[in-house]
C-alpha positions, -999 to 999 in steps of 0.1 A, spaced: -35 -313 -160 -23 -320 -125 15 -317 -119 33 -332 -90 56 -309 -69 86 -322 -87 69 -317 -121 59 -281 -111 97 -274 -103 107 -285 -138 80 -264 -152 93 -233 -134 127 -240 -147 144 -250 -115 162 -280 -133 173 -259 -162 161 -243 -195 160 -277 -215 140 -296 -190 116 -266 -188 112 -266 -225 105 -303 -225 80 -300 -197 61 -272 -214 57 -292 -244 43 -320 -226 20 -298 -205 8 -281 -235 1 -314 -254 -17 -327 -223 -39 -295 -220 -48 -298 -256 -59 -335 -254 -74 -332 -218 -49 -354 -202 -54 -357 -164 -17 -362 -154 17 -373 -166 26 -410 -166 59 -428 -166 72 -444 -197 95 -473 -204 113 -458 -234 110 -432 -259 116 -434 -298 123 -401 -317 118 -393 -352 129 -362 -369 166 -373 -376 172 -370 -413 186 -337 -422 163 -341 -454 132 -339 -434 138 -316 -406 160 -288 -420 182 -262 -404 159 -247 -378 153 -280 -361 191 -286 -358 195 -253 -339 167 -264 -315 181 -299 -310 217 -285 -303 204 -258 -280 189 -286 -258 220 -308 -259 244 -278 -252 224 -273 -219 235 -307 -206 201 -322 -208 199 -361 -206 172 -385 -214 158 -401 -183 146 -433 -201 160 -455 -228 156 -437 -259 164 -444 -296 165 -426 -330 145 -431 -362 165 -434 -395 189 -405 -406 195 -394 -442 229 -413 -448 244 -447 -446 280 -440 -438 290 -477 -444 278 -473 -481 289 -437 -486 292 -445 -526 255 -450 -527 248 -415 -509 246 -380 -520 280 -365 -519 274 -329 -508 296 -323 -478 273 -297 -463 246 -322 -460 270 -347 -444 282 -321 -418 246 -313 -409 235 -349 -406 265 -353 -384 254 -324 -360 219 -338 -357 231 -373 -347 259 -358 -324 233 -335 -306 209 -365 -298 238 -387 -287 251 -360 -263 217 -362 -246 221 -399 -241 198 -411 -270 210 -440 -288 216 -435 -325 204 -468 -335 188 -451 -366 160 -474 -373 122 -475 -375 121 -511 -362 137 -506 -326 115 -537 -314 138 -560 -333 167 -547 -311 147 -547 -277 110 -554 -275 92 -532 -250 74 -549 -220 37 -559 -228 14 -530 -214 44 -509 -209 37 -472 -216 59 -457 -243 65 -424 -260 72 -435 -296 71 -415 -328 72 -430 -363 37 -441 -372 46 -476 -384 65 -483 -350 36 -470 -331 11 -493 -349 34 -523 -343 40 -515 -307 2 -511 -299 -12 -539 -321 15 -567 -321 36 -560 -290 7 -549 -267 23 -519 -254 8 -484 -251 18 -454 -271 4 -424 -288 14 -414 -323 41 -390 -311 57 -363 -331 94 -357 -329 95 -330 -305 70 -346 -280 89 -378 -282 121 -359 -274 104 -340 -245 91 -373 -232 127 -387 -232 141 -360 -213 113 -360 -185 107 -397 -186 70 -393 -188 41 -386 -212 6 -370 -209 -22 -396 -201 -44 -393 -231 -53 -413 -263 -45 -448 -263 -27 -446 -230 -62 -449 -217 -80 -482 -220 -113 -467 -231 -96 -451 -261 -81 -486 -273 -115 -501 -282 -124 -514 -316 -151 -491 -334 -156 -514 -366 -153 -549 -378 -135 -552 -411 -144 -585 -428 -114 -594 -450 -125 -616 -478 -96 -612 -502 -68 -639 -500 -37 -622 -488 -3 -641 -499 23 -615 -498 34 -587 -474 26 -563 -503 -12 -577 -501 -11 -569 -464 1 -534 -474 -26 -528 -500 -51 -539 -474 -38 -514 -450 -39 -485 -474 -75 -493 -481 -85 -496 -445 -68 -465 -435 -85 -445 -462 -120 -455 -453 -117 -456 -415 -94 -427 -409 -92 -427 -371 -115 -455 -363 -100 -486 -347 -107 -519 -365 -108 -555 -358 -96 -573 -390 -116 -605 -391 -105 -632 -415 -67 -628 -414 -51 -663 -417 -22 -667 -394 -5 -636 -405 32 -633 -401 50 -605 -378 63 -592 -411 28 -590 -427 13 -572 -396 43 -547 -398 35 -538 -434 -2 -538 -427 2 -513 -398 26 -492 -416 3 -488 -446 -28 -483 -424 -9 -455 -406 1 -439 -437 -33 -434 -452 -53 -432 -419 -48 -419 -384 -54 -448 -361 -28 -459 -337 -38 -495 -331 -56 -524 -347 -67 -559 -337 -65 -592 -356 -72 -617 -328 -102 -623 -305 -111 -614 -279 -106 -578 -282 -122 -545 -265 -152 -532 -282 -166 -496 -282 -201 -511 -282 -220 -544 -284 -230 -539 -321 -201 -529 -343 -205 -519 -379 -191 -543 -403 -173 -534 -434 -163 -560 -461 -130 -558 -479 -128 -581 -510 -101 -588 -536 -112 -558 -557 -105 -534 -530 -71 -548 -525 -65 -545 -563 -76 -509 -564 -53 -502 -536 -23 -517 -555 -33 -496 -586 -36 -464 -566 0 -468 -553 15 -471 -588 21 -440 -608 37 -454 -638 45 -485 -658 80 -474 -667 111 -496 -660 124 -488 -625 158 -471 -618 156 -485 -582 141 -514 -564 136 -507 -528 128 -531 -500 129 -524 -463 104 -499 -453 98 -505 -424 133 -518 -418 138 -554 -426 140 -583 -400 166 -607 -401 141 -632 -415 132 -609 -443 168 -605 -452 173 -643 -452 142 -647 -475 155 -619 -499 189 -637 -501 172 -670 -509 153 -655 -537 183 -638 -551 206 -670 -549 221 -677 -583 210 -645 -598 227 -611 -605 215 -575 -600 211 -558 -633 234 -530 -642 208 -506 -650 191 -507 -616 198 -501 -581 187 -528 -554 184 -512 -520 174 -532 -489 174 -512 -457 177 -525 -422 191 -516 -388 229 -524 -380 217 -549 -354 197 -570 -379 225 -565 -406 250 -581 -381 226 -609 -372 220 -617 -409 256 -612 -419 259 -644 -440 228 -635 -460 238 -598 -462 271 -611 -480 249 -631 -505 229 -602 -514 259 -579 -519 278 -605 -539 249 -605 -563 251 -567 -567 225 -556 -541 232 -532 -513 220 -538 -478 219 -504 -462 218 -492 -426 207 -460 -407 187 -447 -436 159 -454 -460 149 -444 -494 121 -420 -482 144 -399 -459 174 -397 -483 181 -381 -516 172 -406 -541 160 -382 -567 195 -364 -566 209 -399 -571 193 -401 -606 164 -421 -594 131 -413 -613 111 -445 -610 110 -464 -577 96 -500 -574 89 -512 -539 68 -538 -521 64 -512 -494 29 -495 -494 42 -469 -470 70 -460 -494 47 -461 -525 23 -439 -506 49 -412 -496 76 -414 -524 59 -393 -550 56 -363 -528 86 -366 -504 110 -378 -532 94 -366 -563 97 -398 -580 72 -422 -599 64 -454 -582 55 -490 -590 39 -510 -561 46 -548 -565 52 -579 -546 85 -592 -532 89 -616 -560 81 -590 -586 107 -567 -571 134 -594 -571 124 -603 -609 126 -567 -618 161 -561 -603 178 -592 -611 187 -613 -643 180 -650 -643 
């Protein structure tokens, strides 16, 4: 991979150890995927923030970088952590966990990385169309490429951090136009009525296509919320970083294979995401983090009702969205729900909070929670989630 004179200086350590490490990560990645050069990025979004998911060794590495004085060279943000400090009564109470989570956030902050702690940074600041990014968090990558028309590979936490410190990323994958072409047409014949329907569709499509890029034909005016759930689910069960849902779209050939998806396929995806029929201990909404519109919709559905005493209702979002939807947040919390920020059920310790059965309208959560949290799951629509958590 070609390096400019300035990039070679960084690679040789002339600007310090931290930048050298970051450059070596990017060069190794570029060599692995046959990138020709590094390209400037508009922003970076970094995963690997919750202590639950990264552990002690990663803390040492992040602190070593921060103690060297390294600073991000582009606007950079963080994925959710393991704790919501504004609802500490809902969180695990072990002091050691809190101290280590604090160390992680502090180390990132000292590098000039904004601790927005959300998986939907585009609600706070949308990237420019066709801007190159270095974003980790698979659902965010899908949304950026497919809905916002930006350009980012599916970064890991270390490569996104390295890109933030250098301000560049290797030119490979979907940073290159020839790798953004649709490989297959998915003809959607099922009626999709709820965000959870789109999530089930995404799980099915991800499983059958793996890393192939689809054009989803037949979606009827999907909302941005539905597209968010679709992409998050597709990225959970598959490896693609982009999908298309509107024509015209770039094609990898003149005659693409056509795959049909019907109501039975969507139903089977629903069934595969539920591991039990037992009563839930927690109903969870907000993976990916809710938009202000979603918060308002939840509040509308809860109005006049009360959250049951024997179930937790968690709704997760960013601090920015929580402030924008403050009136509706108050309505939800007055009914007994909790609108959490900075974290999500998947990256915090819900099993240790006494949750054995989790009900959710998020296909991504239902896909990961059994293995990452050790809980049983029920996958259902938003209306079903509200009904399960609230009395009439």
